[in-house]
C-alpha positions as CSV (number, residue, x, y, z in Angstrom):
1,M,0.0,0.0,0.0
2,T,1.5,3.3,-1.0
3,T,1.3,6.6,0.9
4,A,1.2,10.1,-0.4
5,A,4.6,11.8,-0.6
6,P,5.3,14.4,2.0
7,L,5.0,18.0,0.9
8,T,8.4,19.2,-0.2
9,A,10.0,22.5,0.8
10,E,9.7,23.7,-2.8
11,A,5.9,22.8,-3.0
12,A,5.0,24.3,0.4
13,P,4.9,28.0,-0.8
14,F,2.6,27.0,-3.7
15,A,0.3,25.1,-1.3
16,T,0.2,28.1,1.0
17,A,-0.4,30.5,-1.9
18,G,-3.3,28.2,-3.0
19,I,-4.9,28.2,0.5
20,R,-4.6,32.0,0.6
21,A,-6.2,32.3,-2.8
22,V,-9.1,30.2,-1.7
23,I,-9.6,32.3,1.4
24,A,-9.4,35.5,-0.6
25,D,-12.0,34.2,-3.1
26,A,-14.3,33.1,-0.2
27,S,-13.9,36.6,1.3
28,R,-14.8,38.3,-2.0
29,L,-17.8,36.1,-2.3
30,V,-19.4,36.5,1.1
31,R,-18.0,40.1,1.8
32,P,-17.5,39.5,5.6
33,R,-17.5,43.2,6.5
34,I,-21.1,43.5,5.3
35,A,-22.0,40.3,6.9
36,L,-20.6,41.4,10.2
37,M,-22.6,44.7,10.0
38,V,-25.7,42.6,9.4
39,L,-25.0,40.4,12.4
40,A,-24.2,43.3,14.7
41,T,-27.5,44.8,13.7
42,V,-29.4,41.6,14.5
43,V,-27.7,41.2,17.8
44,S,-28.4,44.8,18.8
45,A,-32.1,44.5,17.9
46,Y,-32.4,41.1,19.7
47,W,-30.8,42.5,22.9
48,L,-32.7,45.8,22.9
49,T,-36.0,44.0,22.4
50,G,-35.4,42.4,25.8
51,A,-34.5,38.9,24.9
52,S,-33.2,36.7,27.7
53,P,-29.4,36.9,28.0
54,D,-29.2,33.1,28.7
55,G,-30.5,32.2,25.2
56,G,-27.0,31.6,23.8
57,V,-27.8,28.5,21.7
58,H,-30.9,30.2,20.3
59,L,-28.9,33.3,19.4
60,L,-26.0,31.4,17.9
61,G,-28.4,29.5,15.6
62,L,-30.0,32.7,14.6
63,L,-26.7,34.3,13.8
64,A,-25.4,31.3,11.9
65,G,-28.5,31.3,9.8
66,T,-28.4,35.0,9.2
67,A,-24.8,34.8,8.1
68,L,-25.6,32.1,5.6
69,V,-28.5,34.0,4.2
70,A,-26.3,37.1,3.9
71,A,-23.7,35.1,2.1
72,S,-26.3,33.7,-0.3
73,S,-27.5,37.2,-1.2
74,S,-23.9,38.4,-1.8
75,I,-23.2,35.5,-4.1
76,A,-26.5,36.0,-6.0
77,N,-25.7,39.7,-6.3
78,Q,-22.3,38.9,-7.9
79,I,-23.8,36.4,-10.3
80,L,-26.3,38.9,-11.5
81,E,-23.7,41.7,-11.7
82,R,-20.9,39.7,-13.3
83,D,-21.1,41.6,-16.6
84,T,-20.9,45.0,-14.9
85,D,-18.4,43.8,-12.3
86,R,-16.1,42.8,-15.2
87,L,-15.9,46.5,-16.3
88,M,-14.8,47.9,-12.9
89,P,-11.3,47.4,-11.5
90,R,-12.7,47.3,-8.0
91,T,-14.9,44.3,-8.7
92,S,-13.1,42.5,-11.6
93,P,-11.0,40.2,-9.3
94,R,-14.2,38.6,-7.9
95,P,-14.1,34.8,-8.5
96,I,-17.3,34.6,-10.6
97,V,-16.1,37.4,-12.9
98,A,-12.6,35.9,-13.2
99,G,-14.0,32.4,-14.0
100,R,-12.6,30.8,-10.9
101,L,-16.1,29.9,-9.8
102,P,-18.5,28.7,-12.6
103,V,-21.9,30.4,-12.7
104,A,-23.7,27.1,-12.2
105,G,-21.6,26.3,-9.2
106,A,-22.3,29.8,-7.8
107,W,-26.0,29.3,-8.2
108,L,-25.7,26.0,-6.4
109,L,-23.8,27.6,-3.6
110,T,-26.4,30.4,-3.4
111,A,-29.2,28.0,-3.1
112,A,-27.4,25.8,-0.5
113,T,-26.5,28.7,1.8
114,L,-30.0,30.2,1.5
115,V,-31.8,26.9,2.3
116,V,-29.5,25.9,5.2
117,G,-29.5,29.4,6.6
118,M,-33.3,29.6,6.6
119,I,-33.6,26.1,8.2
120,S,-31.2,27.2,10.9
121,M,-33.1,30.4,11.5
122,T,-36.5,28.6,11.6
123,I,-35.3,26.1,14.1
124,S,-33.6,28.7,16.3
125,A,-35.8,31.8,16.0
126,G,-39.1,30.8,14.3
127,W,-40.7,31.4,11.0
128,A,-41.3,35.2,11.5
129,A,-37.6,36.0,11.8
130,T,-36.9,33.7,8.8
131,A,-39.6,35.5,6.8
132,A,-37.8,38.8,7.5
133,A,-34.5,37.3,6.4
134,A,-36.2,36.0,3.2
135,A,-37.7,39.5,2.5
136,T,-34.3,41.0,3.0
137,W,-32.8,38.5,0.5
138,L,-35.5,39.2,-2.1
139,L,-35.3,42.9,-1.8
140,Y,-31.5,43.0,-2.1
141,V,-31.2,40.4,-4.9
142,V,-34.4,40.7,-6.9
143,V,-35.2,44.4,-6.5
144,Y,-32.1,46.4,-5.6
145,T,-29.5,44.7,-7.8
146,P,-31.4,45.1,-11.1
147,L,-32.4,48.7,-10.2
148,K,-28.7,49.7,-10.1
149,R,-28.8,49.6,-13.9
150,T,-32.0,51.7,-14.3
151,T,-32.4,54.4,-11.7
152,P,-30.4,56.2,-9.0
153,L,-33.3,55.4,-6.6
154,N,-31.6,52.1,-6.1
155,T,-29.9,53.5,-3.0
156,A,-33.2,54.2,-1.3
157,I,-34.4,50.6,-2.0
158,G,-31.0,49.2,-0.9
159,A,-31.2,51.1,2.3
160,V,-34.5,49.3,3.2
161,A,-32.7,46.0,2.8
162,G,-29.9,47.3,5.0
163,A,-32.4,48.2,7.8
164,L,-34.4,45.0,7.7
165,P,-32.0,43.0,9.8
166,V,-33.4,45.0,12.8
167,A,-36.7,43.2,12.1
168,I,-34.9,39.8,12.2
169,G,-33.6,40.5,15.7
170,W,-36.9,42.0,16.9
171,L,-39.0,39.1,15.6
172,A,-36.5,36.5,17.0
173,A,-36.8,38.1,20.4
174,D,-40.7,37.8,20.3
175,G,-41.1,41.5,19.7
176,P,-44.7,41.3,18.5
177,A,-45.8,39.3,21.6
178,R,-44.0,41.8,23.8
179,L,-45.7,44.7,22.0
180,A,-49.1,43.0,22.4
181,A,-48.4,42.5,26.1
182,G,-47.9,46.3,26.4
183,D,-44.1,46.5,26.0
184,A,-44.1,49.6,23.7
185,A,-40.6,50.5,24.9
186,S,-38.7,47.8,23.0
187,A,-40.8,48.3,19.9
188,L,-39.9,52.0,20.0
189,T,-36.2,51.2,20.4
190,A,-36.3,48.7,17.4
191,A,-38.1,51.3,15.3
192,A,-35.6,54.0,16.1
193,L,-32.7,51.6,15.4
194,A,-34.2,50.6,12.0
195,T,-34.6,54.3,11.1
196,V,-31.1,55.1,12.1
197,L,-29.8,52.2,9.9
198,Y,-31.9,53.4,7.0
199,L,-30.7,57.0,7.2
200,W,-27.1,56.1,7.9
201,Q,-26.7,54.3,4.6
202,F,-27.3,57.4,2.4
203,P,-24.0,59.3,3.4
204,H,-22.2,56.0,3.5
205,F,-23.2,54.9,0.0
206,M,-22.9,58.4,-1.5
207,A,-19.3,58.5,-0.3
208,I,-18.6,55.2,-2.1
209,A,-20.6,56.3,-5.2
210,W,-18.4,59.5,-5.4
211,L,-15.1,57.7,-4.9
212,Y,-16.0,55.1,-7.7
213,R,-18.1,57.3,-9.9
214,G,-15.9,56.8,-12.9
215,Q,-16.0,53.0,-12.6
216,Y,-19.8,53.0,-12.1
217,A,-20.2,55.2,-15.2
218,A,-18.0,52.9,-17.2
219,A,-20.1,49.9,-16.1
220,G,-23.4,51.7,-16.9
221,L,-24.7,51.7,-13.3
222,R,-27.1,54.5,-12.5
223,M,-25.6,55.8,-9.3
224,L,-26.6,59.4,-8.3
225,T,-23.0,60.6,-8.8
226,V,-23.1,59.3,-12.4
227,D,-26.4,61.0,-13.2
228,D,-25.2,64.2,-11.5
229,P,-21.4,64.4,-11.9
230,S,-21.3,67.7,-9.9
231,G,-22.1,65.7,-6.8
232,L,-24.7,68.3,-5.6
233,R,-27.6,65.8,-5.4
234,A,-25.4,63.1,-3.7
235,A,-24.2,65.7,-1.2
236,G,-27.7,66.9,-0.6
237,Q,-29.0,63.5,0.1
238,S,-26.0,62.7,2.4
239,L,-26.5,65.9,4.4
240,A,-30.3,65.5,4.7
241,A,-30.0,62.0,5.9
242,A,-27.2,62.8,8.4
243,L,-29.2,65.7,9.8
244,A,-32.2,63.5,10.2
245,M,-30.1,60.9,12.0
246,V,-29.5,63.3,14.9
247,P,-33.0,63.4,16.4
248,V,-33.7,59.7,15.4
249,S,-30.6,58.5,17.1
250,L,-31.6,60.3,20.3
251,V,-34.9,58.5,20.3
252,L,-32.9,55.3,21.0
253,A,-32.2,56.7,24.5
254,V,-35.9,57.4,25.3
255,P,-37.1,54.0,26.4
256,S,-34.0,53.3,28.6
257,G,-33.7,56.9,29.8
258,S,-29.9,56.5,29.6
259,I,-28.0,59.8,29.6
260,R,-24.9,57.9,28.5
261,L,-26.7,56.6,25.4
262,F,-28.1,60.1,24.7
263,L,-24.7,61.7,24.8
264,A,-23.0,58.9,22.8
265,A,-25.7,59.0,20.1
266,A,-25.7,62.8,20.0
267,C,-21.9,62.9,19.6
268,A,-21.7,60.2,17.0
269,A,-24.6,61.7,14.9
270,M,-23.1,65.2,15.1
271,V,-19.7,64.0,14.0
272,Y,-21.4,62.2,11.1
273,C,-23.2,65.5,10.2
274,G,-19.9,67.3,10.3
275,A,-18.4,64.9,7.8
276,A,-21.5,65.1,5.6
277,I,-21.3,69.0,5.6
278,R,-17.6,68.8,4.7
279,F,-18.4,66.5,1.7
280,A,-21.3,68.8,0.7
281,V,-19.1,71.8,0.6
282,R,-16.0,70.3,-0.9
283,R,-17.2,67.3,-3.0
284,D,-13.8,65.8,-3.5
285,D,-12.2,62.4,-2.9
286,A,-10.6,63.4,0.4
287,S,-13.9,64.6,1.9
288,A,-15.7,61.4,0.6
289,R,-13.1,59.2,2.1
290,L,-13.4,61.0,5.4
291,L,-17.2,60.6,5.2
292,L,-16.9,56.9,4.5
293,F,-14.5,56.4,7.5
294,V,-16.7,58.5,9.8
295,S,-19.8,56.6,8.7
296,L,-18.3,53.3,10.0
297,G,-17.1,54.8,13.2
298,S,-20.4,56.5,14.0
299,L,-22.5,53.4,13.4
300,L,-20.1,51.3,15.6
301,A,-20.4,54.0,18.3
302,I,-24.2,54.1,18.2
303,L,-24.6,50.3,18.1
304,T,-22.1,49.8,21.0
305,A,-23.7,52.5,23.1
306,A,-27.2,51.2,22.4
307,V,-26.3,47.7,23.5
308,A,-24.3,48.9,26.5
309,F,-26.8,51.5,27.8
310,G,-30.0,51.3,25.8
311,R,-31.8,48.1,27.0
312,P,-35.3,49.2,28.1
313,H,-36.0,48.5,31.8
């Protein structure tokens, strides 16, 4: 009986490079930063709704299922956008575009992660949370993705999909039953959090749309910065959303009555406004990069403060 030859010193670097390439392609497919933001949103909504802190297995199943559904939507998005992705340097290295993952295989992976994710969510959190995840998938893949080729309103639709994970956490924590029993505080907190997530996305996406406006134009995608190269409309939407975020983020502190959450949300939202104002005035790459960086920091600050101080009593 023969045994496989040991890996030689010369072959080791190639094996390591191959593993790194697979990991890099997997990361491009599932976009872990977006998935982490979705999971952070679900956890925040779940906790703020008043779910029992000892439901660890329940929560882990919910998060695993959510991660798989998010991965499925990302893969489906890249299948549908493979022709436009090919035209943009930012997205051309993606495995489906480059041919490293066949389209048929990508569809199989999309279906498998979606089905397994929804089964995990149903077992762990019930059909209502699973339905919210399915609605998020459909809105992102079936509605938002095709709209990017036809109208700059795609951002407004995509922002709804970005806010829906709040509903997943709220439903998983029996939010409707709590509301029916008279617990309006957790419902108000979840509604405020969803609105914050919706508004937050406009400056965030407009900063990206500005930085990559040339690539979007070359690919024929109807981002607002492509329709209006001056950036005035994108800057206006960014500023309006950032300003609206200030009072809405403060509502997060109302049910808990936490002064620490009030101050943290106020500071984060006002810093976000400052970056949006700078972008509106300057409309250059430097101000867009700053806005993008501040958007991530402000959301992290608000979610962290909400989880730490905002749980209704």
